[in-house]
Structure formats: structure tokens, C-alpha cells
C-alpha positions, 0 to 999 in steps of 0.5 A: 126722087119725089119731095116726099121720099126726099123729106122721109130720107132727110129725117131718117138720116138726121135720126140716124145721125143723132146729132144735127147736120148741115145740108152739105153733110146731109148731100153727102151721106144722101149720095153714099145710099144713092145707086149712081153715088149721086148727091140730090141737087142743091135746088132740092135738097134746101128747099125741102130742109126748108119746108120741113123746118117750116112745118116744124119737123126740124129745127134749126140753128146757124153756128159759125165755120172756120172754112167759108160761111157759117152753117145752118145745122138741122135736127128733128123736133119731137114733131118731126120724129113722129112724123118719121114714125108715121111716115116709115109705116105709111112707106112700108105699106106703100112699098108692099103694095107696089111690090105685090102688083109688080111681082105679077110682071114678067122679070126686065129684060137682063134682070135676074128672077127674084122673089118679088122684092126690089133689088 
């Protein structure tokens, strides 16, 4: 997973959730979508969240926790919502381009024939 795709997924998850979320919640949600069920490593997730915040795409607040240290909750800013729209368009264009090129290759061994769309 690249940092760009992780940033896109984090913004999308936060928008989808509709409420602020902390890093561990986001990690668990990302794991639900992963083919192998693995969550991103903390050394990848938290720098991505901090970077999005530095860029003004996320805002955060720290709240006390009854079961441990305080938690930092993240939510998209207006700039983050606008970036999400632009990044989704760019992602769709890029994946359509890649899919068109890959569709010209023979199928991978032990893979069913497809119409060119990723499985």
C-alpha cells in the first residue's frame, strides 16, 4: 500500500463513518477491507494521519479515554473533503488506465478469465 492510497482510504473512511475516529478504529476498519485481513502497520498509519493533518486535510482533537491514555480523534476538514473528491476522480481515471493496459495481457495462472476488471 502506498502512502497516497492510504491517505485516500483514510479520508474516505472518515467521510464514510461520519464522525471523528481515532487511529486504532481506522486501523481496524482498514483491516476489514484488506484481502488478507491485516491492518496497516502503526509505523505507516500514524505518519499518514499526521501528514494529512499537517496538510490541513484532517483536524484532530485529543479526548480522555476510560481505558488508557487519551485518544486523538481525526475528522476531515472542508479542504480534506474537497481533496477526497479530487483524489477519487484521479484514482478512477488511473485505475481505468491501468486496467485497460492489463486487460491486454494473458490471464495469470490459476486465475479465471475476466472482462478486464480487477477481481
